[in-house]
C-alpha positions as CSV (number, residue, x, y, z in Angstrom):
1,M,80.7,41.9,98.9
2,H,83.3,42.5,101.7
3,K,85.8,43.5,99.0
4,D,83.6,46.0,97.3
5,T,82.7,47.7,100.6
6,L,86.4,47.9,101.7
7,L,87.5,49.2,98.3
8,K,84.9,51.9,98.4
9,R,86.0,52.9,102.0
10,L,89.7,52.9,101.0
11,N,89.1,54.9,97.8
12,D,86.9,57.6,99.4
13,K,89.1,57.8,102.5
14,T,86.4,56.8,104.9
15,A,88.4,53.7,105.9
16,V,90.1,53.8,109.4
17,I,93.8,52.8,109.1
18,G,95.5,51.0,111.9
19,I,99.3,51.0,112.0
20,V,101.0,48.6,114.4
21,G,104.5,49.6,115.5
22,L,105.2,53.3,115.7
23,G,108.9,53.4,114.9
24,Y,111.0,54.6,112.0
25,V,108.6,53.0,109.5
26,G,105.2,53.1,111.2
27,L,105.2,56.6,112.5
28,P,105.9,58.4,109.2
29,L,103.3,56.2,107.5
30,S,100.7,57.1,110.2
31,L,101.4,60.8,109.6
32,R,101.1,60.3,105.8
33,Y,97.7,58.6,106.1
34,S,96.5,61.3,108.5
35,E,97.8,64.1,106.2
36,V,95.7,62.9,103.2
37,G,92.5,62.7,105.3
38,Y,92.2,59.2,106.7
39,K,91.3,58.5,110.4
40,V,94.4,56.7,111.8
41,V,94.8,54.5,114.9
42,G,98.4,53.9,115.8
43,F,99.3,50.9,117.9
44,D,102.4,50.4,120.0
45,I,103.1,48.1,123.0
46,D,105.4,50.8,124.4
47,Q,103.1,53.0,126.5
48,S,105.8,55.7,126.9
49,K,105.8,56.2,123.1
50,V,102.0,56.4,123.0
51,D,102.1,59.0,125.8
52,I,104.7,61.1,124.0
53,L,102.6,61.1,120.8
54,K,99.4,62.0,122.6
55,Q,101.2,65.1,123.8
56,G,102.0,66.0,120.2
57,Q,105.7,65.3,120.8
58,T,108.3,63.2,118.9
59,Y,110.9,60.6,119.9
60,I,112.5,60.4,116.4
61,E,114.7,63.3,115.6
62,H,113.9,63.7,111.8
63,I,110.1,63.5,112.4
64,G,109.1,66.8,113.8
65,S,106.7,67.4,116.7
66,E,104.7,69.8,114.6
67,G,103.7,67.0,112.2
68,I,102.6,64.8,115.1
69,A,100.7,67.6,116.8
70,R,98.9,68.3,113.5
71,A,98.0,64.6,113.1
72,I,96.7,64.4,116.7
73,K,94.5,67.5,116.0
74,D,93.2,65.7,112.8
75,G,92.2,62.6,114.8
76,F,95.4,60.4,114.9
77,E,94.9,58.2,117.9
78,P,97.9,56.4,119.4
79,T,97.1,53.5,121.7
80,A,98.6,50.5,123.4
81,D,95.2,48.7,123.4
82,L,95.2,46.1,120.6
83,S,91.5,45.4,121.1
84,R,91.0,48.6,119.2
85,A,92.0,46.6,116.1
86,R,88.3,45.7,115.6
87,D,87.6,49.4,114.9
88,V,89.9,49.7,111.9
89,D,89.5,48.6,108.3
90,A,93.2,48.2,107.6
91,L,96.0,46.8,109.8
92,I,99.6,47.6,108.6
93,L,102.2,45.8,110.5
94,C,105.5,47.7,110.9
95,V,107.3,45.6,113.7
96,P,110.9,44.6,114.0
97,T,112.3,41.4,112.4
98,P,115.8,41.1,114.0
99,L,118.1,38.0,114.0
100,N,118.5,35.8,117.1
101,K,121.9,35.1,118.7
102,Y,122.4,32.3,116.1
103,R,121.9,34.8,113.3
104,E,118.7,33.2,112.3
105,P,115.4,35.0,111.6
106,D,113.5,36.1,114.7
107,L,109.8,36.4,113.6
108,S,108.6,36.6,117.2
109,F,107.6,40.3,117.0
110,V,105.5,39.6,113.9
111,L,103.9,36.4,115.0
112,N,103.2,37.6,118.6
113,T,101.6,40.7,117.1
114,V,99.4,38.7,114.7
115,D,98.4,36.3,117.5
116,A,97.5,39.3,119.7
117,L,95.4,40.8,116.9
118,L,93.6,37.6,115.9
119,P,90.8,37.8,118.5
120,H,90.0,41.3,117.2
121,L,90.0,40.6,113.5
122,R,86.7,40.8,111.7
123,T,85.4,40.4,108.1
124,G,86.1,43.3,105.7
125,Q,89.6,44.1,106.9
126,V,92.9,44.1,105.1
127,M,96.2,43.2,106.8
128,S,99.5,44.3,105.3
129,L,102.9,43.1,106.5
130,E,105.7,45.6,105.9
131,S,108.4,44.0,108.0
132,T,111.3,42.6,106.0
133,T,111.3,38.8,106.0
134,Y,112.1,35.7,104.0
135,P,110.0,34.7,101.0
136,G,107.0,32.6,102.2
137,T,106.4,34.3,105.6
138,T,103.0,35.8,104.6
139,E,101.7,32.6,103.1
140,E,103.3,30.1,105.5
141,E,102.9,32.0,108.8
142,L,100.3,34.7,108.6
143,R,97.7,33.2,106.3
144,P,97.2,29.9,108.2
145,R,96.8,31.8,111.5
146,I,94.1,34.1,110.0
147,E,92.3,31.1,108.4
148,K,92.5,29.1,111.6
149,A,90.6,32.0,113.3
150,G,87.7,31.2,110.8
151,L,88.3,33.9,108.2
152,T,88.9,33.1,104.5
153,V,91.7,35.1,103.0
154,G,90.6,36.7,99.7
155,E,86.9,36.7,100.7
156,D,86.4,37.6,104.4
157,V,89.8,39.4,104.9
158,F,92.6,40.5,102.6
159,L,96.3,39.8,103.1
160,V,99.2,41.6,101.4
161,F,102.9,42.1,101.8
162,S,104.3,45.5,101.0
163,P,107.9,46.0,102.1
164,E,108.9,49.3,103.8
165,R,111.5,51.5,102.0
166,E,112.1,54.2,104.5
167,D,115.5,55.9,104.4
168,P,115.7,57.9,107.6
169,G,117.2,61.4,107.2
170,N,117.2,61.3,103.4
171,A,115.7,64.7,102.5
172,K,115.4,63.8,98.8
173,F,112.7,61.1,99.4
174,T,109.7,61.0,101.7
175,T,107.2,58.2,102.4
176,H,104.9,59.2,99.6
177,T,107.5,59.8,96.9
178,I,109.3,56.4,97.3
179,P,107.5,53.8,95.0
180,K,105.9,51.0,96.9
181,V,105.9,47.3,95.9
182,C,102.8,45.3,96.8
183,G,102.0,41.6,96.5
184,G,98.7,39.9,97.5
185,S,97.8,36.4,98.7
186,T,95.1,36.3,96.0
187,P,94.1,38.6,93.1
188,S,91.4,40.2,95.3
189,C,94.0,40.8,98.1
190,L,96.3,42.6,95.6
191,E,93.4,44.8,94.4
192,V,92.7,45.8,98.0
193,G,96.4,46.3,98.7
194,L,96.7,48.7,95.7
195,A,93.7,50.7,97.0
196,L,95.2,50.7,100.5
197,Y,98.4,52.4,99.4
198,G,97.1,54.2,96.2
199,Q,96.0,57.4,98.0
200,V,99.1,57.9,100.1
201,I,102.0,56.7,97.8
202,N,102.6,58.3,94.4
203,T,103.6,55.1,92.7
204,V,102.5,51.6,93.8
205,V,104.2,48.7,92.0
206,P,102.1,45.5,91.9
207,V,103.9,42.1,91.8
208,S,102.4,38.6,91.3
209,S,102.6,37.3,94.8
210,T,103.6,38.0,98.4
211,Q,106.7,35.9,97.9
212,A,107.8,38.1,95.0
213,A,107.3,41.2,97.1
214,E,109.2,39.6,100.0
215,L,112.2,38.7,97.8
216,T,112.2,42.2,96.1
217,K,113.0,43.8,99.5
218,L,115.7,41.2,100.2
219,L,117.3,41.8,96.7
220,E,117.4,45.5,97.3
221,N,119.3,45.1,100.6
222,I,121.5,42.2,99.5
223,H,122.5,44.3,96.4
224,R,123.8,47.0,98.8
225,A,125.4,44.5,101.3
226,V,127.3,42.8,98.5
227,N,128.6,46.0,96.9
228,I,129.6,47.4,100.3
229,G,131.4,44.2,101.0
230,L,133.3,44.6,97.7
231,V,134.4,48.1,98.5
232,N,135.3,47.1,102.1
233,E,137.6,44.4,100.6
234,M,139.0,47.0,98.1
235,K,139.7,49.3,101.0
236,I,141.9,46.7,102.7
237,I,143.8,46.1,99.5
238,A,144.2,49.8,98.8
239,D,145.3,50.5,102.3
240,R,148.0,47.8,102.0
241,M,149.1,49.4,98.8
242,G,149.2,52.9,100.3
243,I,146.3,54.2,98.1
244,D,143.3,56.2,99.4
245,I,140.2,54.1,98.4
246,H,137.9,57.2,98.7
247,E,140.0,59.0,96.1
248,V,139.7,56.0,93.8
249,I,135.9,55.7,94.3
250,R,135.4,59.5,93.7
251,A,137.4,59.1,90.5
252,A,135.5,56.0,89.3
253,A,132.2,57.7,90.0
254,T,132.9,60.3,87.3
255,K,132.2,57.5,84.8
256,P,128.7,58.3,83.5
257,F,127.6,54.7,82.9
258,G,128.2,51.2,84.3
259,F,129.5,52.3,87.8
260,V,127.5,53.1,90.9
261,P,129.6,54.4,93.9
262,Y,129.4,52.5,97.2
263,Y,131.4,53.6,100.1
264,P,133.3,51.6,102.7
265,G,133.0,52.2,106.4
266,P,133.6,50.7,109.9
267,G,130.9,48.1,109.5
268,L,127.3,47.9,108.5
269,G,124.4,49.5,110.5
270,G,120.7,50.0,110.4
271,H,118.1,47.3,110.3
272,C,118.3,46.4,106.7
273,I,121.8,45.7,105.4
274,P,123.4,43.9,108.2
275,I,120.3,41.7,108.9
276,D,118.1,41.1,105.9
277,P,120.5,39.0,103.8
278,F,120.5,36.4,106.5
279,Y,116.8,36.0,106.1
280,L,117.4,34.7,102.6
281,T,120.4,32.5,103.4
282,W,118.3,30.8,106.1
283,K,115.4,30.2,103.8
284,A,117.6,29.1,100.9
285,R,118.8,26.1,103.0
286,E,115.3,24.7,102.8
287,Y,115.9,24.4,99.1
288,G,119.3,22.9,99.5
289,L,121.0,26.1,98.4
290,H,124.1,27.7,99.8
291,T,124.2,31.5,99.2
292,R,128.0,31.8,99.0
293,F,128.1,35.3,97.5
294,I,125.8,36.8,100.2
295,E,127.6,35.1,103.0
296,L,131.1,36.1,101.8
297,A,129.9,39.8,101.7
298,G,128.5,39.4,105.2
299,E,131.8,37.9,106.4
300,I,133.8,40.8,105.0
301,N,131.4,43.4,106.4
302,S,131.2,41.9,109.8
303,T,135.0,41.9,110.2
304,M,135.2,45.7,109.6
305,P,135.1,46.8,113.2
306,E,138.0,44.4,114.1
307,W,140.0,45.8,111.1
308,V,139.3,49.4,112.3
309,V,140.5,48.4,115.8
310,E,143.7,47.1,114.3
311,K,144.3,50.4,112.6
312,I,143.6,52.2,115.9
313,A,146.1,49.9,117.7
314,D,148.7,50.6,114.9
315,A,148.1,54.4,115.1
316,L,148.5,54.4,118.9
317,N,151.5,52.1,118.7
318,E,153.3,54.6,116.4
319,R,153.0,57.1,119.2
320,E,154.2,54.5,121.8
321,K,150.8,54.0,123.4
322,P,148.8,50.9,123.9
323,I,145.0,50.8,123.6
324,R,144.7,49.9,127.3
325,G,144.5,53.1,129.3
326,S,144.2,55.3,126.2
327,K,141.4,57.9,126.2
328,I,139.4,57.4,122.9
329,L,136.6,59.7,121.8
330,V,134.1,58.2,119.3
331,L,132.6,60.7,116.9
332,G,129.1,59.7,115.8
333,I,127.3,56.6,117.3
334,A,124.2,56.6,115.0
335,Y,124.5,54.0,112.2
336,K,124.5,56.7,109.4
337,K,125.0,60.4,109.1
338,N,122.5,63.0,110.2
339,V,120.1,60.7,112.0
340,D,119.5,59.5,115.6
341,D,118.9,55.8,114.6
342,M,121.2,53.5,116.6
343,R,120.1,50.1,115.2
344,E,123.0,47.8,114.6
345,S,125.4,50.7,114.7
346,P,129.0,49.7,114.0
347,S,130.1,52.6,116.2
348,V,128.7,50.8,119.2
349,E,130.5,47.5,118.3
350,L,133.7,49.5,118.1
351,M,133.1,51.1,121.5
352,S,132.5,47.6,122.9
353,I,135.7,46.1,121.5
354,L,137.8,49.1,122.5
355,Q,136.4,49.1,126.0
356,A,137.1,45.3,126.3
357,K,140.7,46.0,125.4
358,G,141.0,48.5,128.2
359,A,140.4,51.9,126.5
360,E,138.6,54.7,128.3
361,I,135.7,55.4,126.0
362,A,133.6,58.6,125.4
363,Y,131.4,59.7,122.5
364,S,130.1,62.8,120.9
365,D,127.0,62.7,118.7
366,P,124.8,65.8,118.2
367,H,121.9,63.5,117.3
368,V,122.1,61.2,120.4
369,P,122.5,63.3,123.6
370,S,122.7,60.2,125.9
371,F,123.4,56.6,125.2
372,P,120.0,54.8,124.7
373,K,118.8,51.4,125.9
374,M,119.9,48.8,123.4
375,R,119.3,45.0,123.3
376,R,123.0,44.1,123.2
377,Y,124.9,47.0,124.6
378,S,124.9,49.2,127.7
379,F,127.0,52.3,128.1
380,D,126.3,54.9,130.9
381,L,127.5,57.8,128.8
382,E,126.4,61.3,127.7
383,S,127.5,63.0,124.5
384,V,130.6,65.1,125.0
385,E,130.6,68.7,123.7
386,L,133.3,69.2,121.1
387,T,135.6,72.1,122.2
388,P,139.3,72.6,121.5
389,E,140.1,71.7,125.1
390,T,138.0,68.4,125.1
391,L,139.4,67.3,121.7
392,A,143.0,67.9,122.9
393,G,142.3,65.8,126.0
394,Y,141.9,62.5,124.1
395,D,144.7,60.3,122.9
396,L,142.7,59.4,119.8
397,V,139.5,60.6,118.1
398,L,137.7,58.0,116.1
399,L,135.5,59.4,113.3
400,A,132.9,56.6,113.1
401,T,129.8,58.4,111.7
402,D,130.4,61.6,109.7
403,H,127.5,63.8,110.7
404,D,127.3,67.2,108.9
405,R,127.0,69.0,112.2
406,F,130.5,68.2,113.3
407,D,133.1,71.0,112.9
408,Y,135.7,69.1,111.0
409,D,138.2,71.9,110.9
410,T,138.2,72.3,114.7
411,I,138.4,68.5,115.1
412,E,141.5,68.4,112.8
413,K,143.1,71.4,114.4
414,H,142.9,70.2,118.0
415,A,142.8,66.4,118.0
416,K,146.2,64.8,118.6
417,L,145.3,61.8,116.4
418,I,142.2,61.1,114.2
419,V,141.3,57.7,112.8
420,D,138.9,58.4,109.9
421,T,136.7,55.5,108.9
422,R,134.6,57.6,106.5
423,G,137.1,59.1,104.2
424,H,136.1,62.6,105.3
425,Y,139.6,64.0,105.4
426,L,141.1,64.2,101.9
427,G,144.8,63.8,101.0
428,V,147.6,63.3,103.6
429,R,147.2,65.0,107.0
430,S,149.8,64.7,109.7
431,N,147.4,63.6,112.5
432,V,144.9,61.6,110.3
433,V,145.0,57.9,109.8
434,K,142.5,56.5,107.2
435,A,140.7,53.3,108.2
């Protein structure tokens, strides 16, 4: 009975959708539900985010204020009050799943959120977890908590796992055009999950279980991590041989079959690729398995910042300068081009290593005007405006994130020395060192 009522409400868009965690995943999803006509309640424990949204403003660069203002006008309600969970028909959890200092899964955000919601759960609701995690989380951690609260999963409430696939700043794909994988705790749960996403996502892909959905997300990200690890290793080999790896990758990418280009860089950033593989390696130990391939890729990728610093040291050494006392300008501190997302950014790791070695660090990033609060790093810095005079004032300019908004001709013309970690500058240039 609960299922039929909920399905009807989801299908005719009279259901109220609750989205927990209004970050890079939850906020665009909230706007999408609002856009197609659902009433949306957005939950976030950060009151400052709630206040910004209520004013119709944004705190994520690629999500415009006009979309938020429109959603607010249409009834989108941001709140920090989790007791409002009883007013919604669906709870979609989009909270962080980082690693702890031992590089083990940290599910505290997910579990604390679920525990905080439990007193407000009622019959006839669906809960969907979107946060990347190891296979078994939904069944082993969420389901027992819900059932301990006296609700039967598959009858009273419905539980699904549907991994996020946001790609911030990618104009080719939006929330509704990226196919969505969904697995349910029971067949009834899956049926409800497909109805939950069916109106807002063009293609929903059902899988047989929540575990299959959890592992799907990990495979997607491990696939990238392993291939990036491979090209990072190839970069070191090519560098030693005096070959430009970016030229080689561009040439190989002309093959119309059997090759997909992946590009090396100064390290891995974002939430997914540097973190998610460790969720599987941790869980695999329970089954007596050692994920050698994944861990090797992680090892190579995590050494990239140190390798770049070696290239910087060599480049300065050629000009009879040590790192200590050198003025170094880091170009781009977001983890990828054309976004303001700083999560796990290798640029920040590079800044930290160089500062520890005595360099005087500054940065320029058109997407990040001042250095934000981060869990592991603290720099009291503002973005430097790139002018011929400022560029000429640094001993070395480190191209760490290749935003399109940088004026690369001006940079090349006025910087004394450029270390390029992104392969932007083609061919041989007198003041450019490839890293």
